[in-house]
N, CA and C of each residue as an Amber inpcrd file, in Angstrom:
protein
   717
-119.2070000   0.7310000  39.2510000-118.6140000  -0.6020000  38.9870000
-118.5210000  -1.4610000  40.1490000-119.5720000  -2.8070000  40.1130000
-119.7620000  -3.5290000  41.0550000-118.8050000  -4.4640000  41.4500000
-118.0580000  -5.1140000  40.1650000-116.9510000  -5.8090000  40.8160000
-116.1710000  -5.8010000  39.4520000-114.8390000  -6.1890000  39.5540000
-113.7800000  -6.0840000  38.4620000-114.2900000  -7.0690000  37.4550000
-114.6680000  -8.4550000  37.8550000-114.5710000  -9.4420000  37.0460000
-115.8250000 -10.1450000  36.9330000-116.6910000 -10.4400000  36.0550000
-117.8280000 -11.2470000  36.2750000-117.4200000 -12.7640000  35.5310000
-117.6210000 -13.8070000  36.2530000-117.3970000 -15.3180000  35.7760000
-118.9230000 -15.7600000  35.6860000-119.2320000 -16.4040000  34.7170000
-120.5670000 -16.9650000  34.4270000-120.1030000 -18.4700000  34.2020000
-121.0530000 -19.3200000  35.2600000-120.7110000 -20.8080000  34.9960000
-121.9540000 -21.2390000  34.1370000-122.0940000 -22.3030000  33.5950000
-122.8950000 -22.8070000  32.6040000-123.4930000 -24.3390000  33.4900000
-122.7860000 -24.6510000  34.1640000-122.9100000 -25.7510000  35.0640000
-121.9470000 -25.6760000  36.4030000-122.3560000 -26.0730000  37.4370000
-121.7560000 -25.6770000  38.8380000-120.2390000 -26.3400000  38.6240000
-120.3090000 -27.5140000  38.2870000-119.0210000 -28.3640000  38.5690000
-117.9940000 -27.8270000  37.1340000-118.2830000 -27.2860000  36.4730000
-117.2820000 -26.4100000  35.4880000-116.7850000 -25.3790000  35.9610000
-116.0910000 -24.9420000  36.8450000-116.1050000 -23.5390000  37.4230000
-114.4920000 -23.0000000  37.0450000-113.9320000 -22.1170000  37.6850000
-113.1130000 -20.9850000  37.0320000-111.3540000 -21.6730000  37.5290000
-111.6090000 -22.7690000  38.2180000-110.4260000 -23.3520000  38.3240000
-108.9060000 -22.6650000  38.9510000-108.0530000 -22.6650000  37.9090000
-106.9710000 -21.7570000  38.3170000-107.0610000 -20.3870000  38.1950000
-108.1940000 -20.0520000  37.1890000-108.5000000 -18.6780000  37.0490000
-108.9270000 -18.0610000  38.6900000-109.8000000 -18.7450000  39.3980000
-109.9260000 -18.5460000  40.7430000-108.8670000 -18.5580000  41.6130000
-107.7730000 -19.3230000  41.5860000-106.7890000 -19.4880000  42.2540000
-105.7900000 -17.7920000  42.0190000-105.8600000 -17.6220000  40.8230000
-105.4300000 -16.3420000  40.6390000-106.0820000 -15.0420000  41.0250000
-107.0710000 -14.9230000  41.0840000-107.7180000 -14.0030000  41.6060000
-107.4800000 -13.7890000  42.6490000-107.5870000 -14.7700000  43.5660000
-107.3750000 -14.9950000  45.1120000-105.8580000 -14.5070000  45.3480000
-104.8430000 -15.1010000  44.5200000-103.3710000 -14.6730000  44.8170000
-103.2070000 -13.1530000  44.4720000-104.0090000 -12.4270000  43.6010000
-103.8550000 -11.0910000  43.1330000-104.7340000 -10.4250000  43.9650000
-105.6730000 -10.8340000  44.8870000-106.7950000  -9.9610000  45.4990000
-107.2930000  -9.3000000  44.8440000-108.2750000 -10.0300000  43.7190000
-109.0710000  -9.3730000  42.8170000-110.5900000  -9.6930000  42.9240000
-111.2320000  -8.7910000  43.2270000-112.6490000  -9.2370000  43.3300000
-113.1990000  -9.5340000  41.9500000-114.2510000 -10.3220000  42.0610000
-114.8980000 -11.0680000  40.9280000-116.4560000 -11.3170000  41.6810000
-117.1800000 -11.5470000  40.7010000-118.6960000 -12.1710000  40.9220000
-118.7560000 -13.2480000  40.3400000-119.5230000 -14.3010000  40.8460000
-119.7010000 -15.7020000  40.2770000-121.4750000 -15.5430000  39.5220000
-121.6670000 -15.6650000  38.5620000-122.9880000 -15.9070000  38.3020000
-123.4040000 -17.5900000  37.6490000-124.0990000 -18.1080000  38.3360000
-124.2610000 -19.8130000  37.9300000-125.7290000 -19.9510000  37.4040000
-125.6460000 -20.0060000  36.0310000-126.8970000 -20.3080000  35.5400000
-127.4700000 -21.4110000  35.6080000-126.7600000 -22.5930000  36.2270000
-127.4200000 -23.7080000  36.5180000-128.3220000 -23.3630000  37.7610000
-128.0670000 -22.3950000  38.6770000-128.6510000 -22.3760000  39.6000000
-129.8660000 -21.2680000  39.8880000-130.2140000 -20.9010000  38.5810000
-131.0930000 -19.8750000  38.1660000-130.8280000 -18.8360000  37.9400000
-129.4890000 -18.2880000  38.1120000-128.9630000 -16.9340000  38.0430000
-129.2400000 -16.1510000  36.5290000-129.1660000 -15.0900000  36.6350000
-129.3270000 -14.5730000  35.2780000-127.9120000 -13.5160000  35.2300000
-127.7580000 -13.7330000  34.2170000-126.4150000 -12.6550000  33.8950000
-126.5820000 -10.9670000  34.0510000-126.0970000 -10.4630000  34.8690000
-126.1450000  -9.0600000  34.8580000-125.5490000  -8.2570000  33.7320000
-125.9830000  -6.8670000  33.5810000-125.3440000  -6.1200000  32.7740000
-123.8690000  -6.5720000  32.8040000-123.3960000  -6.8500000  31.7400000
-121.7870000  -6.9660000  31.6250000-121.3200000  -5.7840000  31.4080000
-121.7320000  -4.8390000  31.0820000-121.2240000  -3.2430000  30.9610000
-120.6360000  -2.8770000  32.2870000-121.1300000  -3.2770000  33.4450000
-120.8740000  -3.0490000  34.3390000-119.6360000  -3.4610000  35.0550000
-118.9030000  -4.3050000  34.2560000-117.5650000  -5.1660000  34.5480000
-116.4030000  -4.6210000  33.8010000-115.3610000  -4.6930000  34.4060000
-113.9270000  -4.9360000  33.4960000-113.8740000  -5.8860000  32.5340000
-114.1310000  -7.0030000  33.0130000-114.0710000  -8.2320000  31.8620000
-115.2200000  -9.4170000  32.3910000-115.1770000 -10.3610000  31.2250000
-116.1940000 -11.2740000  31.4350000-115.5060000 -12.3170000  31.4660000
-115.8040000 -13.5710000  31.8590000-115.5010000 -14.9010000  31.6100000
-116.5490000 -15.9270000  31.5130000-116.7780000 -16.4960000  30.5050000
-117.7900000 -17.6280000  30.3670000-117.2210000 -18.8860000  30.1370000
-117.7840000 -19.8430000  31.0410000-117.1470000 -21.1440000  31.1970000
-117.8220000 -22.2420000  30.3920000-117.5860000 -23.4930000  30.4360000
-118.1290000 -24.6510000  29.7460000-119.3590000 -25.0560000  30.3100000
-120.0240000 -26.0360000  29.5030000-121.0590000 -26.7160000  30.1240000
-121.7070000 -27.6830000  28.9650000-122.5590000 -28.5980000  29.5480000
-123.1650000 -29.6460000  28.4330000-124.2900000 -28.5580000  27.2720000
-124.5710000 -27.6840000  27.4740000-125.6310000 -27.2120000  26.5040000
-124.9180000 -27.0770000  25.3150000-125.7650000 -26.4600000  24.2820000
-125.2510000 -26.2700000  22.9240000-125.7150000 -24.9290000  22.7170000
-124.6040000 -24.3780000  21.9660000-125.0710000 -23.0080000  21.5930000
-126.0730000 -22.6830000  20.6530000-126.4420000 -23.8360000  20.1480000
-127.6240000 -23.8420000  19.1060000-129.1040000 -23.9550000  19.9250000
-128.9350000 -24.3780000  20.8530000-130.1530000 -24.2220000  21.7200000
-130.9560000 -22.8360000  21.5110000-132.4370000 -22.8740000  21.7250000
-133.2270000 -21.9780000  21.4540000-133.9320000 -21.8810000  22.6670000
-133.3640000 -22.1290000  24.0220000-133.9440000 -22.1330000  25.0840000
-133.9390000 -20.5780000  25.6090000-134.8440000 -19.7950000  26.4970000
-134.4780000 -18.8510000  26.9540000-133.2140000 -18.3090000  27.4240000
-132.6700000 -19.7720000  28.2580000-131.2020000 -19.0790000  28.9730000
-130.2150000 -18.7450000  28.0130000-130.1330000 -19.7900000  26.8600000
-129.1320000 -19.7230000  25.7430000-129.2830000 -18.4000000  25.0710000
-130.4770000 -17.9010000  24.8300000-130.7710000 -16.8710000  23.9310000
-130.5870000 -15.5640000  24.7470000-130.7070000 -15.4210000  26.2860000
-130.2990000 -14.6550000  26.8060000-128.9910000 -14.5170000  27.0280000
-128.2180000 -15.6440000  27.2850000-126.4160000 -15.6690000  27.0940000
-126.1970000 -15.0500000  25.9060000-126.5830000 -15.2380000  24.6370000
-126.0330000 -14.7410000  23.7860000-126.0660000 -13.3720000  23.5240000
-127.2490000 -12.9600000  23.8840000-127.4680000 -11.3240000  23.8760000
-126.4820000 -10.5490000  24.7910000-126.5130000 -11.2430000  26.1170000
-125.3720000 -10.4300000  27.0460000-123.9200000 -10.4950000  26.3510000
-123.4970000 -11.7410000  25.6520000-122.2070000 -11.6760000  24.9930000
-122.1520000 -10.6700000  23.7970000-123.2490000 -10.5800000  23.1660000
-123.0890000  -9.4230000  21.8160000-122.9210000  -7.9390000  22.8160000
-123.6160000  -7.8960000  23.6790000-123.5540000  -6.5470000  24.6040000
-122.0470000  -6.4570000  24.8020000-121.3850000  -7.4870000  25.5650000
-120.0330000  -7.4800000  25.9030000-119.3120000  -6.9940000  24.8220000
-119.4560000  -7.6450000  23.7940000-118.2190000  -7.4080000  22.8800000
-118.7180000  -6.0380000  22.1840000-119.8040000  -5.5470000  22.2790000
-119.9930000  -4.4520000  21.1140000-119.4350000  -3.2740000  22.2850000
-119.6040000  -3.5890000  23.6350000-119.0840000  -2.6190000  24.5050000
-117.7970000  -2.3100000  24.9400000-117.1150000  -3.3030000  24.1100000
-115.5280000  -3.5490000  24.4560000-115.1570000  -3.8840000  25.5230000
-116.0720000  -4.8340000  26.2660000-115.6820000  -5.2710000  27.7110000
-114.7810000  -6.6500000  27.2270000-113.4200000  -6.6570000  27.8240000
-112.7010000  -7.8580000  27.4200000-113.4730000  -8.9960000  27.6330000
-113.4740000 -10.1410000  27.0230000-114.1240000 -11.2720000  27.0820000
-113.4060000 -12.4140000  27.1790000-113.5530000 -13.6330000  27.8630000
-112.9590000 -15.0950000  27.5270000-113.9070000 -15.8910000  27.6470000
-113.9160000 -16.7610000  26.5450000-114.8660000 -17.8050000  26.6610000
-113.9240000 -19.1310000  26.5770000-114.3660000 -19.9580000  27.6200000
-113.6260000 -21.4130000  27.5050000-114.6630000 -22.6060000  27.1610000
-114.3410000 -23.4530000  26.0530000-115.2770000 -24.4300000  25.6360000
-116.8440000 -24.0050000  24.9950000-117.6740000 -24.2600000  25.8780000
-119.0310000 -23.4470000  25.4990000-119.0290000 -22.4370000  25.5110000
-118.2070000 -21.3090000  26.3050000-117.9430000 -20.0340000  26.1080000
-117.4440000 -19.5630000  24.7720000-116.5370000 -20.1400000  24.2250000
-116.1500000 -20.2340000  22.6440000-117.1700000 -20.3180000  21.9160000
-118.1390000 -21.3490000  21.9770000-118.9530000 -21.7310000  20.9740000
-119.9660000 -20.7800000  21.1260000-120.3990000 -20.0420000  22.1320000
-121.3190000 -19.1620000  22.5380000-120.5040000 -18.0300000  21.7390000
-119.7190000 -17.5430000  22.1170000-119.3070000 -16.1870000  21.4640000
-119.2160000 -16.1690000  19.7750000-118.9240000 -17.3370000  19.3010000
-118.8680000 -17.7200000  17.9370000-120.2290000 -17.7030000  17.3410000
-121.3650000 -18.2720000  18.0170000-122.8440000 -18.1010000  17.6080000
-123.1190000 -16.6880000  17.7500000-123.0700000 -15.9560000  18.9960000
-123.5870000 -14.8600000  19.0900000-123.0930000 -13.4910000  17.9900000
-121.8720000 -13.8500000  17.3620000-121.2000000 -12.8690000  16.3320000
-121.5260000 -13.2670000  15.1580000-122.2430000 -14.5230000  14.6200000
-122.4650000 -14.9730000  13.4130000-121.8960000 -16.0930000  12.9400000
-120.9940000 -16.7540000  13.6310000-120.2590000 -18.0500000  13.2880000
-121.5260000 -19.1760000  13.2830000-121.0640000 -20.4410000  13.2140000
-121.5250000 -21.5360000  13.1120000-120.9650000 -22.6500000  14.0780000
-122.1050000 -23.3520000  14.8270000-121.7680000 -24.4330000  15.6120000
-122.1580000 -25.7110000  15.1000000-121.1590000 -26.7620000  14.8300000
-121.5640000 -27.8600000  14.1440000-120.7950000 -29.0280000  15.0490000
-121.6030000 -30.3310000  14.8400000-120.9680000 -31.5800000  15.5130000
-119.5510000 -31.7060000  15.3580000-118.7190000 -32.1660000  16.3620000
-117.3650000 -32.3660000  16.2430000-117.0070000 -34.0030000  15.9280000
-116.9430000 -34.5980000  14.8500000-116.7670000 -35.9840000  14.5840000
-115.5630000 -36.2780000  14.4180000-114.8370000 -37.3530000  15.1920000
-115.1570000 -37.7630000  16.3240000-115.2050000 -36.4390000  17.3580000
-115.9550000 -36.8650000  18.4170000-115.8930000 -35.9390000  19.7390000
-114.2990000 -35.8170000  20.1550000-113.6820000 -34.5970000  20.8100000
-112.4190000 -34.8390000  21.1770000-112.6780000 -34.7820000  22.9270000
-112.2860000 -35.8380000  23.4610000-112.2890000 -36.1040000  24.9950000
-110.9610000 -36.4800000  25.3670000-110.6750000 -35.9230000  26.3870000
-109.6050000 -36.6690000  27.4640000-108.2400000 -35.8520000  26.6080000
-106.8250000 -36.3650000  26.7220000-105.4890000 -35.8980000  26.6870000
-105.0240000 -36.4120000  24.9990000-105.8120000 -37.3670000  24.2570000
-105.3420000 -38.0110000  23.1670000-106.1700000 -38.0950000  21.7470000
-105.5670000 -37.9190000  20.7770000-106.5150000 -38.1720000  19.6320000
-106.5870000 -39.7180000  19.2750000-107.7480000 -39.8970000  18.5380000
-108.2970000 -41.4440000  18.0510000-106.8950000 -42.1180000  17.7860000
-105.7710000 -41.4090000  17.2550000-104.8290000 -42.4670000  16.8280000
-103.7390000 -42.4460000  17.9100000-104.0590000 -41.9870000  19.0410000
-102.9680000 -42.1400000  20.3940000-102.2690000 -40.9700000  20.5560000
-102.1140000 -40.0660000  19.3560000-101.0670000 -38.6350000  19.7530000
-101.8190000 -37.9310000  20.6060000-100.5570000 -37.0250000  21.4650000
-101.7720000 -36.2320000  22.2260000-102.3040000 -34.9620000  21.6310000
-103.4330000 -34.6390000  22.2980000-103.9240000 -33.1780000  21.8870000
-102.9800000 -32.3090000  21.8500000-102.8780000 -31.6090000  20.7360000
-102.0500000 -30.5520000  20.9330000-102.6970000 -29.3440000  20.2890000
-102.6320000 -27.8970000  20.4780000-102.7200000 -26.9310000  19.7350000
-101.5200000 -26.0620000  19.0640000-101.7650000 -25.6360000  17.9470000
-100.7260000 -25.2080000  17.3290000-100.9710000 -23.3110000  17.0250000
-100.2430000 -22.4970000  17.6700000-100.6030000 -21.1090000  17.2170000
-100.2470000 -21.0270000  15.7760000-101.2440000 -20.1150000  15.2580000
-101.1090000 -19.5770000  13.8290000-100.1030000 -18.3010000  14.0930000
 -99.4770000 -17.6880000  12.7530000 -98.7180000 -16.5160000  12.7570000
 -99.3330000 -15.2940000  13.7260000-100.7340000 -15.2160000  13.6710000
-101.4200000 -14.1550000  14.3100000-101.6880000 -14.6390000  15.9610000
-101.7100000 -15.9570000  16.3980000-101.6800000 -16.2210000  17.7800000
-100.0220000 -16.2120000  18.2850000 -99.1400000 -16.3500000  17.8100000
 -97.6400000 -16.2870000  18.0680000 -97.4620000 -14.4720000  18.6290000
 -98.4010000 -13.9380000  17.6870000 -98.3540000 -12.4140000  18.1690000
 -99.2430000 -12.1020000  19.1710000-100.1630000 -12.7150000  19.4110000
-101.3390000 -12.5490000  20.3950000-100.9960000 -12.3060000  21.4680000
-101.4170000 -11.0750000  22.5220000-100.8920000 -11.1790000  23.8930000
-101.3180000 -12.2830000  24.5300000-102.5290000 -13.1100000  24.3920000
-102.9940000 -14.0020000  25.1620000-101.8950000 -15.0680000  25.2740000
-100.9070000 -15.3240000  24.2680000-100.1320000 -16.6170000  24.2580000
 -98.7140000 -15.8540000  24.4310000 -98.5790000 -14.5620000  25.1610000
 -97.1440000 -14.1780000  25.3550000 -96.7550000 -15.0390000  26.4960000
 -95.3020000 -15.4640000  25.9820000 -94.3250000 -15.9670000  26.7000000
 -94.7410000 -17.5520000  26.7010000 -95.3620000 -18.2310000  25.5290000
 -95.7440000 -19.5320000  25.4210000 -95.1440000 -19.9350000  24.2440000
 -94.7890000 -21.5010000  24.0350000 -94.1290000 -21.8480000  22.8010000
 -95.3050000 -21.9350000  22.0410000 -94.9910000 -22.4850000  20.5790000
 -95.9120000 -22.5780000  19.3030000 -97.1440000 -23.3860000  19.3480000
 -96.3390000 -24.8550000  20.1280000 -97.4590000 -26.0530000  20.3470000
 -97.5160000 -26.5710000  21.7490000 -98.7060000 -26.4020000  22.2760000
 -99.3340000 -26.7820000  23.4430000-100.1140000 -27.8480000  23.7110000
 -99.7900000 -28.5090000  24.9710000-100.2260000 -29.9500000  25.2440000
-102.0340000 -29.4420000  25.9140000-102.6170000 -30.1380000  25.5290000
-104.4040000 -29.6850000  25.8950000-105.2990000 -30.6600000  26.5930000
-106.2400000 -30.5730000  27.0830000-107.1420000 -31.3450000  27.5960000
-108.6360000 -30.9970000  26.7940000-109.3540000 -31.8000000  26.3570000
-110.6160000 -31.6800000  25.4510000-111.9980000 -32.2270000  26.2710000
-112.7100000 -31.7100000  25.9510000-114.1590000 -32.5850000  26.2500000
-114.8940000 -31.5040000  25.9430000-115.4390000 -31.8950000  24.2190000
-116.3330000 -31.5190000  23.6500000-116.9280000 -32.1090000  22.4200000
-118.1110000 -31.9360000  22.1690000-118.7720000 -33.1100000  21.0820000
-118.9990000 -31.9670000  19.8110000-118.8040000 -30.6010000  20.1260000
-119.4700000 -29.8390000  19.1280000-118.2240000 -28.7140000  18.6970000
-118.3050000 -28.0900000  17.5310000-117.1990000 -27.4270000  17.1160000
-117.5690000 -26.2620000  16.3150000-116.7450000 -24.9660000  16.0710000
-117.3110000 -23.9620000  15.5630000-116.9260000 -23.8030000  14.1230000
-117.5310000 -23.0600000  13.1850000-117.0590000 -22.5050000  11.8600000
-117.1030000 -21.0100000  12.0930000-115.7130000 -20.4890000  12.1110000
-115.9710000 -18.8890000  12.3630000-116.6530000 -18.0800000  11.1500000
-117.3090000 -16.9900000  11.8330000-117.6210000 -15.8910000  11.0650000
-116.8400000 -14.9570000  10.3870000-117.3660000 -13.8470000   9.7090000
-116.3630000 -13.0700000   9.4720000-115.8140000 -12.2840000  10.5880000
-114.5610000 -11.4530000  10.4080000-113.7400000 -10.8760000  11.1670000
-113.4630000 -11.5880000  12.3730000-113.4200000 -12.8570000  12.2400000
-112.7530000 -13.7920000  13.4070000-111.4190000 -14.3530000  13.1550000
-110.6830000 -14.0500000  13.9680000-109.2120000 -14.5080000  13.6680000
-108.6800000 -15.7660000  14.2080000-108.3130000 -16.5980000  13.6680000
-107.9460000 -17.7430000  14.0790000-106.3430000 -17.7070000  14.6310000
-106.4290000 -18.1600000  16.0510000-104.9680000 -18.2070000  16.5590000
-104.5080000 -19.3790000  17.1000000-105.2120000 -20.5210000  16.9420000
-104.4060000 -21.7160000  17.0850000-105.4320000 -22.8700000  16.6880000
-104.6010000 -23.8810000  16.1830000-105.5190000 -24.9330000  15.2740000
-105.5030000 -26.2190000  16.0810000-105.9840000 -27.1110000  15.8210000
-106.0690000 -28.4980000  16.2910000-106.2480000 -29.3610000  15.2130000
-105.5360000 -30.6460000  15.4690000-105.1610000 -31.8420000  14.2950000
-106.7520000 -32.1080000  13.9600000-107.7330000 -32.1010000  14.7180000
-109.3090000 -33.0210000  14.5840000-109.9660000 -31.7610000  14.2360000
-110.3890000 -31.0390000  15.6200000-111.2470000 -29.9570000  15.2110000
-110.0450000 -28.7730000  15.0960000-110.6530000 -27.9850000  13.8050000
-109.3510000 -26.9960000  13.3670000-109.3680000 -25.8710000  14.2860000
-110.3480000 -25.1750000  14.6510000-110.4430000 -24.1760000  15.0320000
-110.7090000 -24.0670000  16.7030000-109.4020000 -23.9350000  17.3550000
-109.2930000 -24.1500000  18.5530000-109.3190000 -22.9220000  19.3190000
-108.5810000 -21.8050000  18.9030000-108.4960000 -20.6480000  19.5400000
-109.1570000 -19.7060000  18.6140000-109.7290000 -18.5280000  19.0960000
-110.5400000 -17.3260000  18.0480000-110.4350000 -16.1900000  18.6360000
-110.1150000 -15.0330000  18.0290000-110.0000000 -13.5390000  18.6020000
-111.1590000 -12.9220000  17.5410000-112.1690000 -12.4710000  18.4610000
-112.8920000 -11.3920000  17.6140000-112.6570000  -9.8420000  17.9080000
-112.2850000  -9.0530000  17.1360000-111.8540000  -7.8350000  17.1080000
-110.7000000  -7.7800000  18.2580000-110.7920000  -6.7610000  19.0190000
-109.3180000  -6.7480000  19.8440000-109.7450000  -6.8670000  21.2330000
-110.8720000  -7.2670000  21.9820000-111.3330000  -7.8020000  22.9760000
-112.0410000  -8.9730000  23.5280000-112.1380000  -9.7330000  22.4110000
-112.8980000 -11.2050000  22.8480000-111.9970000 -12.2080000  22.1440000
-111.5610000 -13.1860000  23.2190000-111.2000000 -14.6510000  22.8010000
-111.8250000 -15.7040000  23.2150000-111.7560000 -16.9230000  22.4410000
-112.4980000 -18.2890000  22.9790000-111.5210000 -19.1700000  22.9110000
-111.4650000 -20.1010000  23.4330000-110.6940000 -21.4830000  23.8490000
-111.4800000 -22.4660000  23.6790000-111.2410000 -23.3960000  22.6840000
-112.0820000 -24.7820000  22.5220000-111.6410000 -25.4920000  23.8240000
-110.4950000 -25.3950000  24.1010000-109.8140000 -26.5020000  25.2530000
-109.6700000 -26.0480000  26.5140000-109.5210000 -26.9110000  27.3500000
-109.6160000 -26.4990000  28.9930000-108.0380000 -26.5650000  29.2740000
-107.9280000 -25.1440000  29.4600000-106.6700000 -24.4770000  30.4570000
-107.0570000 -24.1550000  31.6050000-108.0090000 -24.0660000  32.1740000
-108.3700000 -23.5840000  33.4480000-108.5470000 -24.7190000  34.5290000
-108.6880000 -26.1810000  34.0090000-108.7230000 -27.2150000  34.7920000
-107.9390000 -27.3910000  35.9000000-108.2210000 -27.7940000  37.0230000
-107.3850000 -28.0790000  38.4250000-107.4220000 -29.5690000  38.5670000
-106.2120000 -29.9640000  39.1690000-106.5330000 -31.3750000  39.4000000
-107.7290000 -31.9080000  40.0220000-108.3320000 -31.1790000  41.3930000
-109.6710000 -31.3180000  41.7710000-110.4820000 -31.3240000  40.9820000
-110.6070000 -30.4140000  40.0260000-111.7230000 -30.2430000  38.9110000
-111.9900000 -31.5620000  37.9540000-110.7610000 -31.8690000  37.7650000
-110.4120000 -33.2650000  36.9760000-110.9030000 -34.4720000  37.5890000
-110.7230000 -34.5800000  38.6350000-111.1750000 -35.7950000  39.4580000
-112.7100000 -35.8290000  39.6620000-113.2300000 -34.4990000  39.5510000
-114.9690000 -34.2880000  39.7370000-115.3630000 -34.8580000  38.4940000
-114.7740000 -34.1240000  37.2490000-115.0990000 -34.5250000  36.1030000
-115.4860000 -35.9420000  35.4970000-114.3320000 -36.7580000  35.8060000
-114.0120000 -38.0750000  35.6130000-115.1550000 -38.9440000  36.1560000
-115.5320000 -38.4620000  37.3880000-116.7620000 -38.9580000  37.9530000
-118.2440000 -38.7260000  37.8020000-118.3020000 -37.4130000  36.6610000
-119.6450000 -37.0980000  36.2940000-119.9230000 -37.2760000  34.7610000
-118.8050000 -36.8520000  34.0800000-118.8480000 -36.5250000  32.7170000
-119.1880000 -38.1430000  32.1290000-120.2480000 -38.4620000  31.3450000
-120.5230000 -39.7040000  30.7280000-119.2850000 -39.9030000  29.8640000
-118.9360000 -39.2590000  28.8600000-117.7260000 -39.5380000  27.9730000
-116.4120000 -39.8060000  28.9070000-115.9780000 -39.0660000  29.7730000
-115.0380000 -39.4250000  30.6980000-115.0210000 -40.8290000  31.7240000
-116.3610000 -41.1500000  32.0160000-116.7960000 -42.2420000  32.8470000
-116.5630000 -43.3500000  31.8960000-116.7300000 -43.4190000  30.5780000
-116.7050000 -44.3880000  29.8030000-115.0390000 -45.0220000  29.7790000
-114.0060000 -44.0050000  30.0100000-112.6670000 -44.1580000  29.8690000
-111.8600000 -44.9340000  30.9150000-110.7470000 -45.4240000  30.7710000
-110.0210000 -45.9620000  31.9240000-109.6870000 -44.5260000  32.8950000
-110.3470000 -44.8240000  33.8200000-109.9670000 -43.6350000  34.9290000
-108.6260000 -43.6580000  35.3900000-107.9300000 -44.7770000  35.6230000
-106.5260000 -44.7420000  35.9750000-105.7110000 -44.2150000  34.9590000
-105.9850000 -44.7000000  33.7310000-105.2130000 -44.1050000  32.9190000
-105.2640000 -42.7120000  32.7120000-106.5650000 -41.9110000  32.5010000
-106.7380000 -40.6380000  32.7690000-106.0590000 -39.9650000  33.4890000
-105.8980000 -40.3280000  35.1020000-105.4110000 -39.9370000  36.3040000
-103.8670000 -39.6590000  35.5840000-103.3400000 -41.0670000  35.5210000
-101.8400000 -41.1500000  35.2570000-101.4250000 -40.0970000  34.1600000
-102.0580000 -39.7300000  32.9210000-101.7920000 -38.7860000  32.1320000
-101.8260000 -37.3690000  32.6470000-103.0600000 -37.3520000  33.3570000
-103.0360000 -35.7050000  33.8160000-101.7560000 -35.5920000  35.1880000
-101.3030000 -36.3870000  35.6940000-100.4240000 -36.5560000  36.4960000
 -98.8680000 -36.4230000  35.9880000 -98.9770000 -36.8000000  34.7950000
 -97.5390000 -36.6930000  34.1550000 -97.2080000 -35.2940000  33.3510000
 -98.5000000 -34.7230000  33.0790000 -98.1470000 -33.3810000  32.4760000
 -98.7090000 -32.4020000  33.3210000 -98.9400000 -32.4320000  34.7170000
 -99.8610000 -31.7560000  35.5460000 -98.8560000 -30.1640000  35.5180000
 -97.4080000 -30.2110000  35.7150000 -96.7930000 -28.9840000  35.9350000
 -96.8150000 -28.5190000  34.6080000 -96.6380000 -28.9450000  33.4410000
 -96.5320000 -28.3370000  32.0900000 -97.7980000 -27.6030000  32.1620000
 -98.9640000 -28.5860000  32.1370000-100.2500000 -27.8810000  31.7970000
-100.5590000 -26.7920000  32.7850000-100.4190000 -26.8550000  34.0710000
-100.5220000 -25.5910000  34.9240000 -99.9740000 -24.5410000  34.6260000
 -98.7480000 -24.5200000  33.9970000 -97.9200000 -23.4970000  33.9590000
 -98.4080000 -22.8210000  32.8440000 -98.9870000 -23.6930000  31.7360000
 -99.4390000 -23.1030000  30.4150000-100.9750000 -22.3340000  30.9000000
-101.5140000 -22.9530000  31.6730000-102.9250000 -22.3870000  32.2920000
-102.8470000 -20.7850000  32.7010000-101.9590000 -21.2290000  33.5280000
-101.4570000 -19.9410000  34.5220000-101.0660000 -18.4980000  33.6210000
-100.2020000 -19.1750000  32.6230000 -99.5880000 -17.9650000  31.8340000
-100.9860000 -17.1550000  30.7450000-101.5240000 -18.2490000  30.4200000
-102.7330000 -17.7360000  29.5050000-103.5720000 -16.7100000  30.1300000
-104.0860000 -17.2600000  31.3250000-105.0290000 -16.5810000  32.1280000
-104.7610000 -15.2470000  32.8290000-103.3380000 -15.3360000  33.2200000
-102.3110000 -14.0950000  33.7510000-102.3220000 -12.8160000  32.2300000
-102.1610000 -13.5940000  31.1720000-102.2200000 -12.7470000  30.0140000
-103.4530000 -12.1050000  29.9100000-104.4950000 -12.9220000  29.9440000
-105.8850000 -12.2990000  29.8110000-105.9490000 -11.0970000  30.9940000
-105.9000000 -11.4960000  32.4090000-105.9230000 -10.4820000  33.2470000
-105.1010000  -9.1500000  33.2010000-103.7490000  -9.4700000  32.2910000
-102.9350000  -8.0780000  32.0650000-103.7610000  -7.3730000  30.9420000
-104.4550000  -8.1010000  29.7940000-105.2990000  -7.2510000  28.7810000
-106.5620000  -6.5070000  29.5260000-106.8170000  -6.7340000  30.6950000
-108.0630000  -6.2180000  31.2710000-107.7340000  -5.1480000  32.0540000
-106.3020000  -5.3140000  32.2290000-105.7510000  -4.1600000  33.1980000
-106.0360000  -4.3340000  34.9300000-106.5550000  -5.5100000  35.2060000
-106.9450000  -5.9080000  36.2420000-105.4670000  -5.8630000  37.0620000
-104.3780000  -6.3780000  36.1610000-103.1460000  -6.5790000  36.7890000
-101.8920000  -5.7600000  36.0540000-100.6910000  -5.8430000  36.4030000
 -99.6950000  -5.2930000  35.6600000 -99.2090000  -6.3620000  34.4930000
 -99.1490000  -6.3480000  33.2750000 -99.0330000  -7.5240000  32.3620000
 -97.3990000  -7.1670000  32.1270000
């Protein structure tokens, strides 16, 4: 086994964030694969877990890179390797296993719904019993940055719902999870994103930073708990 954990970036600025901090904290080995720099995903069956992060691509794309990524995800799930997908990583998971990817109207961007209420996800009964959310409340504040959403296929379990885009967290089988929202984001990542992403650039920068700083501690604690729970599922740490 070459490394404990494989982390796949679809674009270089959407990195592992809080996950990378935890891996350093627990002295866990990992390998980064950055598709935006020409890397190809190695055989995922050589790893104890796989994480695929977000990006601007669509899981509906028919480019060789996306088709390669979908095939690697199918191999990962079929081999029973623990998988976590975030944003595009969720959408790729769903597409790889027979679900659909459709436009999210309106897009979910930032910290608030169109009516001004906070973006929240609510755990379903299955979500409350799932190990990924152990130690967390039923309702969680989230940051969103996506213009597409998923329609689950057969044998996909809904773990958390949202007010706009319903399907926020899904599980496939016993080894694969996908999160539409961003629990991995650090403050440094957020400041980078609001200077790069066109949807965020069109918003009030000061307002975004103010809201992030207001919920920073709660948001970080939630992200750490979810990611630690995932690392516990992989057996890389004692949960």
